[in-house]
DRENLUMDO-559520 format. One record per residue (C-alpha): residue in one letter; chain; x, y, z. Coordinates in Angstrom, 2 decimals, padded with zeros to 5 digits, m for minus. Layout:
N
[A A [X Y Z]]
...
END
This chain:
430
[X A [013.66 010.84 m008.98]]
[X A [013.09 007.20 m010.15]]
[X A [015.59 005.92 m007.48]]
[X A [013.59 007.65 m004.74]]
[X A [010.38 006.36 m006.06]]
[X A [011.47 002.74 m006.08]]
[X A [014.06 002.45 m003.39]]
[X A [012.22 004.97 m001.15]]
[X A [009.12 002.86 m001.16]]
[X A [011.10 m000.42 m000.52]]
[X A [012.87 001.03 002.41]]
[X A [009.77 002.51 004.02]]
[X A [007.87 m000.75 003.71]]
[X A [010.85 m002.76 005.23]]
[X A [010.89 m000.54 008.28]]
[X A [007.18 m001.01 008.84]]
[X A [005.69 002.30 007.47]]
[X A [001.97 001.56 006.60]]
[X A [001.58 000.98 002.91]]
[X A [m000.49 004.03 002.11]]
[X A [001.73 006.47 003.99]]
[X A [004.87 004.70 002.36]]
[X A [003.51 005.31 m001.10]]
[X A [002.63 008.98 m000.33]]
[X A [006.06 009.73 001.25]]
[X A [007.97 008.18 m001.61]]
[X A [005.88 010.07 m004.07]]
[X A [006.50 013.40 m002.25]]
[X A [010.14 012.69 m001.87]]
[X A [010.52 012.02 m005.67]]
[X A [008.77 015.32 m006.41]]
[X A [010.94 017.25 m003.96]]
[X A [014.08 015.90 m005.49]]
[X A [013.19 017.93 m008.63]]
[X A [013.15 021.17 m006.49]]
[X A [010.31 023.32 m005.12]]
[X A [009.38 024.70 m008.32]]
[X A [008.32 021.24 m009.62]]
[X A [006.29 020.69 m006.28]]
[X A [002.76 022.01 m006.52]]
[X A [000.26 021.22 m003.79]]
[X A [m002.66 022.04 m006.06]]
[X A [m001.54 019.42 m008.57]]
[X A [m001.03 016.89 m005.80]]
[X A [m004.48 017.37 m004.21]]
[X A [m006.03 017.22 m007.65]]
[X A [m004.35 013.93 m008.56]]
[X A [m005.22 012.38 m005.30]]
[X A [m008.90 013.34 m005.67]]
[X A [m008.99 012.24 m009.22]]
[X A [m008.19 008.76 m008.07]]
[X A [m011.50 008.64 m006.08]]
[X A [m013.74 010.24 m008.71]]
[X A [m014.86 007.05 m010.37]]
[X A [m018.35 005.38 m009.97]]
[X A [m016.64 002.04 m010.36]]
[X A [m015.08 002.28 m006.94]]
[X A [m018.38 002.49 m005.15]]
[X A [m018.87 m001.35 m005.69]]
[X A [m015.84 m002.03 m003.50]]
[X A [m017.15 m001.01 m000.05]]
[X A [m020.58 m002.40 m001.09]]
[X A [m019.14 m005.82 m001.83]]
[X A [m017.16 m005.68 001.47]]
[X A [m020.35 m004.72 003.43]]
[X A [m022.30 m007.58 001.75]]
[X A [m019.72 m010.19 002.60]]
[X A [m019.40 m009.04 006.25]]
[X A [m023.23 m009.17 006.63]]
[X A [m023.22 m012.77 005.42]]
[X A [m020.28 m013.66 007.69]]
[X A [m022.10 m012.21 010.74]]
[X A [m025.25 m014.07 009.88]]
[X A [m025.45 m017.96 009.54]]
[X A [m025.37 m017.60 005.76]]
[X A [m021.77 m018.93 005.53]]
[X A [m022.66 m021.84 007.68]]
[X A [m025.64 m022.83 005.37]]
[X A [m023.33 m022.48 002.36]]
[X A [m020.72 m024.83 003.87]]
[X A [m023.38 m027.15 005.00]]
[X A [m024.80 m027.56 001.48]]
[X A [m021.37 m027.91 m000.04]]
[X A [m020.58 m030.61 002.49]]
[X A [m023.81 m032.47 001.53]]
[X A [m022.94 m032.36 m002.23]]
[X A [m019.17 m033.32 m002.17]]
[X A [m018.60 m034.71 001.38]]
[X A [m018.53 m038.29 000.11]]
[X A [m015.41 m037.56 m001.98]]
[X A [m011.89 m038.38 m000.55]]
[X A [m011.14 m035.70 002.05]]
[X A [m014.84 m034.82 002.18]]
[X A [m014.76 m031.63 004.25]]
[X A [m011.75 m030.37 002.37]]
[X A [m013.70 m030.81 m000.90]]
[X A [m016.61 m028.93 000.72]]
[X A [m014.25 m026.20 001.79]]
[X A [m013.26 m025.53 m001.75]]
[X A [m016.84 m025.69 m003.15]]
[X A [m018.10 m023.36 m000.44]]
[X A [m015.39 m020.84 m001.33]]
[X A [m016.57 m021.02 m005.02]]
[X A [m020.22 m020.42 m004.01]]
[X A [m019.17 m017.59 m001.47]]
[X A [m016.89 m015.99 m004.19]]
[X A [m020.09 m015.06 m006.05]]
[X A [m020.93 m012.85 m003.06]]
[X A [m017.69 m011.43 m001.62]]
[X A [m014.88 m011.11 m004.26]]
[X A [m012.16 m010.95 m001.59]]
[X A [m009.69 m013.61 m000.37]]
[X A [m009.24 m012.04 003.06]]
[X A [m013.01 m011.84 003.66]]
[X A [m013.39 m015.39 002.51]]
[X A [m010.63 m016.81 004.74]]
[X A [m011.57 m014.67 007.81]]
[X A [m015.26 m015.36 007.64]]
[X A [m016.16 m018.64 005.86]]
[X A [m012.68 m019.94 006.85]]
[X A [m013.49 m019.97 010.52]]
[X A [m016.58 m022.14 009.93]]
[X A [m014.67 m024.43 007.60]]
[X A [m011.63 m024.98 009.92]]
[X A [m013.87 m025.60 012.97]]
[X A [m015.81 m028.27 011.14]]
[X A [m012.59 m029.92 009.81]]
[X A [m010.75 m029.95 013.10]]
[X A [m013.87 m031.45 014.98]]
[X A [m013.96 m034.25 012.43]]
[X A [m010.28 m035.30 012.96]]
[X A [m008.48 m033.55 010.02]]
[X A [m005.01 m032.36 010.82]]
[X A [m004.99 m028.66 011.60]]
[X A [m002.13 m028.12 009.10]]
[X A [m004.31 m029.77 006.29]]
[X A [m007.37 m027.49 007.37]]
[X A [m005.16 m024.30 007.26]]
[X A [m003.76 m025.19 003.78]]
[X A [m007.09 m025.97 002.22]]
[X A [m008.87 m023.01 003.75]]
[X A [m006.01 m020.60 002.67]]
[X A [m005.78 m021.94 m000.88]]
[X A [m009.56 m022.09 m001.46]]
[X A [m009.78 m018.34 m000.50]]
[X A [m007.94 m017.48 m003.59]]
[X A [m011.00 m018.45 m005.74]]
[X A [m012.99 m015.50 m004.45]]
[X A [m010.88 m012.76 m006.33]]
[X A [m010.79 m014.71 m009.44]]
[X A [m014.41 m015.90 m009.92]]
[X A [m016.90 m013.07 m010.25]]
[X A [m017.63 m010.73 m008.64]]
[X A [m014.03 m009.73 m007.77]]
[X A [m012.84 m006.77 m005.94]]
[X A [m009.31 m006.89 m007.49]]
[X A [m010.94 m007.03 m010.95]]
[X A [m012.90 m004.01 m010.13]]
[X A [m009.73 m002.22 m009.26]]
[X A [m008.07 m003.39 m012.37]]
[X A [m011.06 m002.11 m014.41]]
[X A [m010.64 001.28 m012.80]]
[X A [m006.97 001.46 m013.60]]
[X A [m007.08 000.09 m017.22]]
[X A [m010.50 001.29 m018.33]]
[X A [m011.43 m002.27 m019.24]]
[X A [m015.10 m003.33 m019.14]]
[X A [m015.89 m004.87 m015.71]]
[X A [m018.53 m007.18 m017.29]]
[X A [m015.94 m008.56 m019.64]]
[X A [m013.43 m008.99 m016.80]]
[X A [m016.06 m010.74 m014.65]]
[X A [m016.83 m013.14 m017.56]]
[X A [m013.18 m013.77 m018.05]]
[X A [m012.71 m014.94 m014.54]]
[X A [m015.38 m017.67 m014.70]]
[X A [m013.28 m020.43 m016.42]]
[X A [m010.06 m019.73 m014.43]]
[X A [m012.19 m019.63 m011.27]]
[X A [m013.69 m023.07 m012.03]]
[X A [m010.22 m024.40 m013.00]]
[X A [m008.91 m023.30 m009.77]]
[X A [m011.75 m025.19 m007.97]]
[X A [m011.17 m028.35 m009.93]]
[X A [m007.49 m028.24 m009.50]]
[X A [m007.69 m027.81 m005.85]]
[X A [m010.30 m030.63 m005.44]]
[X A [m008.13 m033.03 m007.48]]
[X A [m005.09 m032.12 m005.25]]
[X A [m007.16 m032.76 m002.17]]
[X A [m008.17 m036.14 m003.52]]
[X A [m004.60 m037.13 m003.90]]
[X A [m003.63 m035.82 m000.57]]
[X A [m006.68 m037.49 001.13]]
[X A [m006.01 m040.82 m000.38]]
[X A [m002.39 m040.62 000.66]]
[X A [m003.07 m039.89 004.28]]
[X A [m006.39 m041.73 004.49]]
[X A [m008.55 m038.78 005.46]]
[X A [m012.26 m039.40 006.42]]
[X A [m015.15 m038.79 004.16]]
[X A [m018.99 m039.19 004.66]]
[X A [m021.51 m041.52 003.11]]
[X A [m023.00 m040.77 m000.35]]
[X A [m026.04 m038.60 000.38]]
[X A [m029.51 m039.70 m000.42]]
[X A [m031.95 m037.56 m002.51]]
[X A [m033.83 m036.57 000.68]]
[X A [m030.65 m035.40 002.39]]
[X A [m029.68 m033.33 m000.66]]
[X A [m033.18 m031.75 m001.06]]
[X A [m033.45 m030.88 002.60]]
[X A [m029.94 m029.29 002.56]]
[X A [m030.65 m027.43 m000.69]]
[X A [m034.08 m026.03 000.80]]
[X A [m032.38 m024.80 003.95]]
[X A [m029.69 m023.04 001.91]]
[X A [m031.92 m021.79 m000.90]]
[X A [m031.93 m018.01 m000.11]]
[X A [m028.10 m017.84 000.36]]
[X A [m027.51 m019.91 m002.78]]
[X A [m029.68 m017.52 m004.73]]
[X A [m027.20 m014.61 m004.06]]
[X A [m024.57 m015.41 m006.71]]
[X A [m027.54 m016.35 m009.16]]
[X A [m029.12 m012.94 m008.70]]
[X A [m025.84 m010.94 m008.82]]
[X A [m024.21 m012.73 m011.76]]
[X A [m027.57 m013.19 m013.64]]
[X A [m028.34 m009.37 m013.18]]
[X A [m024.82 m008.42 m014.42]]
[X A [m024.71 m010.63 m017.48]]
[X A [m028.35 m010.19 m018.18]]
[X A [m027.84 m006.42 m018.52]]
[X A [m030.29 m005.62 m015.79]]
[X A [m027.72 m004.08 m013.44]]
[X A [m024.27 m002.73 m013.77]]
[X A [m021.53 m004.51 m011.50]]
[X A [m021.70 m001.47 m009.22]]
[X A [m025.42 m001.66 m008.90]]
[X A [m025.15 m005.29 m008.27]]
[X A [m022.94 m004.69 m005.28]]
[X A [m025.90 m002.50 m003.83]]
[X A [m028.33 m005.44 m004.58]]
[X A [m025.99 m007.71 m002.80]]
[X A [m026.12 m005.57 000.36]]
[X A [m029.99 m005.19 000.20]]
[X A [m030.36 m008.97 m000.26]]
[X A [m027.90 m009.82 002.51]]
[X A [m029.86 m007.46 004.91]]
[X A [m033.18 m008.96 003.88]]
[X A [m031.86 m012.56 004.41]]
[X A [m030.21 m011.81 007.74]]
[X A [m033.10 m009.79 009.25]]
[X A [m036.16 m011.53 007.79]]
[X A [m035.14 m015.01 006.81]]
[X A [m032.35 m016.19 009.10]]
[X A [m033.28 m013.69 011.96]]
[X A [m029.93 m014.19 013.56]]
[X A [m028.42 m010.75 013.32]]
[X A [m029.22 m008.04 015.89]]
[X A [m029.30 m004.17 015.44]]
[X A [m025.96 m004.09 017.38]]
[X A [m024.43 m006.61 015.07]]
[X A [m025.59 m004.51 012.08]]
[X A [m024.05 m001.37 013.46]]
[X A [m020.74 m003.11 014.09]]
[X A [m020.71 m004.49 010.50]]
[X A [m021.30 m000.99 009.10]]
[X A [m018.56 000.54 011.39]]
[X A [m016.08 m002.10 010.22]]
[X A [m016.89 m001.55 006.64]]
[X A [m016.56 002.34 006.97]]
[X A [m013.01 001.75 008.51]]
[X A [m011.91 m000.58 005.80]]
[X A [m013.44 001.74 003.07]]
[X A [m011.49 004.72 004.51]]
[X A [m008.24 002.66 004.33]]
[X A [m009.06 001.55 000.85]]
[X A [m009.84 005.15 m000.38]]
[X A [m006.63 006.41 001.10]]
[X A [m004.62 003.68 m000.65]]
[X A [m006.37 004.42 m003.88]]
[X A [m005.66 008.27 m003.66]]
[X A [m002.13 007.75 m002.74]]
[X A [m001.45 005.06 m005.43]]
[X A [m003.05 007.37 m007.89]]
[X A [m000.46 010.08 m006.96]]
[X A [002.31 007.58 m007.21]]
[X A [001.17 006.52 m010.62]]
[X A [001.18 010.20 m011.76]]
[X A [004.69 010.57 m010.45]]
[X A [005.87 007.44 m012.30]]
[X A [004.53 008.98 m015.39]]
[X A [006.27 012.34 m014.78]]
[X A [009.61 010.52 m013.97]]
[X A [009.44 008.73 m017.23]]
[X A [009.55 005.40 m015.69]]
[X A [006.93 003.83 m017.94]]
[X A [008.96 004.76 m021.03]]
[X A [012.14 003.26 m019.52]]
[X A [010.51 000.07 m018.55]]
[X A [008.94 m000.11 m022.03]]
[X A [012.30 000.33 m023.72]]
[X A [013.77 m002.31 m021.43]]
[X A [011.16 m004.80 m022.47]]
[X A [011.76 m003.95 m026.11]]
[X A [015.48 m004.66 m025.69]]
[X A [014.74 m008.09 m024.30]]
[X A [012.15 m009.48 m026.73]]
[X A [009.26 m008.70 m028.86]]
[X A [007.57 m012.06 m028.15]]
[X A [004.28 m011.26 m026.09]]
[X A [004.50 m014.62 m024.39]]
[X A [008.10 m014.08 m023.12]]
[X A [007.12 m010.61 m021.91]]
[X A [004.07 m011.92 m020.17]]
[X A [006.13 m014.49 m018.45]]
[X A [008.58 m012.02 m017.26]]
[X A [005.90 m009.65 m015.92]]
[X A [004.25 m012.58 m014.24]]
[X A [007.44 m013.61 m012.42]]
[X A [007.87 m009.97 m011.33]]
[X A [004.17 m009.92 m009.99]]
[X A [004.64 m013.20 m008.05]]
[X A [007.62 m011.54 m006.39]]
[X A [005.85 m008.19 m005.75]]
[X A [002.87 m010.17 m004.39]]
[X A [005.11 m011.37 m001.45]]
[X A [005.39 m007.80 m000.16]]
[X A [002.63 m005.67 m001.44]]
[X A [m001.14 m005.83 m001.05]]
[X A [m002.81 m006.84 m004.26]]
[X A [m004.96 m003.66 m004.49]]
[X A [m001.92 m001.35 m004.15]]
[X A [m000.02 m003.54 m006.58]]
[X A [m002.71 m003.27 m009.19]]
[X A [m003.22 000.47 m008.63]]
[X A [000.65 001.21 m009.03]]
[X A [001.82 m001.47 m011.48]]
[X A [m001.33 m001.54 m013.64]]
[X A [m000.59 001.92 m014.91]]
[X A [002.88 000.94 m015.70]]
[X A [002.17 m002.33 m017.51]]
[X A [m001.07 m001.52 m019.37]]
[X A [000.83 000.69 m022.09]]
[X A [003.31 m002.16 m022.57]]
[X A [000.73 m004.98 m023.10]]
[X A [m001.13 m002.72 m025.37]]
[X A [001.83 m002.17 m027.41]]
[X A [002.48 m006.00 m027.64]]
[X A [m001.07 m006.81 m028.57]]
[X A [m001.90 m008.68 m025.36]]
[X A [m005.65 m008.64 m024.57]]
[X A [m006.07 m006.47 m021.53]]
[X A [m008.79 m008.92 m020.25]]
[X A [m006.26 m011.76 m020.44]]
[X A [m003.55 m009.72 m018.73]]
[X A [m005.98 m008.67 m015.99]]
[X A [m006.66 m012.25 m014.95]]
[X A [m003.00 m013.11 m015.14]]
[X A [m002.23 m010.11 m012.96]]
[X A [m004.90 m010.89 m010.46]]
[X A [m004.05 m014.58 m010.15]]
[X A [m000.28 m013.82 m009.69]]
[X A [m000.92 m011.30 m007.03]]
[X A [m003.45 m013.59 m005.24]]
[X A [m000.86 m016.31 m004.99]]
[X A [001.34 m013.65 m003.21]]
[X A [m001.22 m013.56 m000.50]]
[X A [m000.10 m017.06 000.52]]
[X A [003.54 m016.36 000.33]]
[X A [005.81 m014.97 003.02]]
[X A [006.84 m012.61 004.33]]
[X A [003.73 m010.38 004.17]]
[X A [000.93 m012.65 002.65]]
[X A [m002.27 m011.41 004.15]]
[X A [m003.94 m014.79 004.07]]
[X A [m001.01 m016.27 006.14]]
[X A [m001.61 m013.95 009.00]]
[X A [m005.36 m014.67 008.85]]
[X A [m004.54 m018.31 009.17]]
[X A [m002.17 m017.70 012.07]]
[X A [m004.93 m015.90 013.92]]
[X A [m007.62 m018.48 013.17]]
[X A [m005.54 m021.64 013.71]]
[X A [m003.26 m020.78 016.50]]
[X A [m000.36 m022.20 014.68]]
[X A [003.01 m020.34 014.40]]
[X A [003.72 m018.45 011.29]]
[X A [006.38 m020.96 010.06]]
[X A [003.99 m023.83 010.65]]
[X A [001.28 m022.13 008.52]]
[X A [003.86 m021.45 005.76]]
[X A [005.05 m025.07 005.80]]
[X A [001.56 m026.56 005.66]]
[X A [000.50 m024.17 002.75]]
[X A [003.60 m024.53 000.56]]
[X A [002.53 m027.86 m001.26]]
[X A [m000.92 m026.38 m001.96]]
[X A [000.84 m023.59 m004.09]]
[X A [000.98 m026.22 m006.88]]
[X A [m002.75 m026.06 m008.02]]
[X A [m002.97 m022.26 m008.39]]
[X A [000.41 m022.06 m010.03]]
[X A [m000.58 m024.77 m012.56]]
[X A [m003.78 m022.79 m013.26]]
[X A [m001.79 m019.59 m013.68]]
[X A [000.52 m021.33 m016.17]]
[X A [m002.50 m022.55 m018.13]]
[X A [m004.01 m019.14 m018.19]]
[X A [m000.74 m017.60 m019.53]]
[X A [m000.34 m020.18 m022.21]]
[X A [m003.88 m020.44 m023.30]]
[X A [m005.60 m016.91 m023.37]]
[X A [m008.75 m018.47 m024.82]]
[X A [m009.40 m019.72 m021.27]]
[X A [m010.05 m016.04 m020.36]]
[X A [m011.27 m014.53 m023.54]]
[X A [m013.82 m017.13 m024.82]]
[X A [m016.68 m016.31 m022.50]]
[X A [m016.43 m012.41 m022.79]]
[X A [m016.29 m012.65 m026.64]]
[X A [m018.99 m015.24 m026.77]]
[X A [m021.47 m013.46 m024.41]]
[X A [m020.58 m009.74 m024.83]]
[X A [m019.30 m009.86 m028.46]]
[X A [m015.83 m009.13 m029.70]]
[X A [m016.10 m005.31 m029.25]]
[X A [m013.84 m004.23 m026.34]]
END
């Protein structure tokens, strides 16, 4: 049964079966291997429905919708323009603006793919027009998109909260320092890179220019302030904040920017509906897979295996992280969290590892997988946006894996980088 669960899923993914279907088929195959008496359609349907009956999941399509509305409008352009005004004078100016804009936009979208596909197009066009090598533009845009799923609000952290039962508010707070660290690390790396290759930068802005840029970008910039302030101030739940984000994006697009038509709005809603359907199918099949894993006793076997290796939480966390980095090369982060989260949560609880700390380690590890071949989602977005070949995109991005890996190591070694803000703001009660 365990063999069919693991090898069956791997084989199906290798031959190109869509992830959701591969997860479902491997689950069904594992159950059938135990005989028809073990196979109960009623239980299967109940388990799959159970995976969708959680109010937390409502926030995912809402955050996707809000981000798509902002990408369709000129909101992303305003954000990038403001970021360029603030940090464009630094070495590799537009590269620095790229990173800062991703940090600001991450307070609205929470998705690396949405960031790279929407804001990334604006950033790459500007960098290419100003003489930056296309490979550098691709690398910076791809890496900066990883900030979105780390800095709140974050769709992967919402999924982890659903799987682990951990407070979303605490997880969002836990992602603040790692998200800022990722931003700083990337900006420092770009500074080194830009000085080495003598990339252009713009003049130091005057107060008038900064004030004008800030005024033009005020409404888009208020989005993360409203969302995060509402969540941490206790005015709205993270799920309600997602609804606020959608309403605010519609108001800005229709009444302030006035650059989105009814036809555009309908297209955005249809695209969001399609992506939501895919996400919900993945969630239901992954929930079934997790239930089959439990029935097969795989969680107990994995726990016993870790016990035989070491009782040191740091060693175990490092081993799990290496495994997640490998899995991230093949599986979508959402699917990985839905499946592996259920497997690892009992293990980290047993070792006394803070679930908030582990959640950020897991998300950062899987996000790095989006930039690694053969199936990194961000890589394929960059191929489409840049026109470069897949191998060229991989080669250009490879050096830029250093900053996120350094941040990941820091987060593993120093849990306080994750736990300090949640404990300080929301108290020590989990």
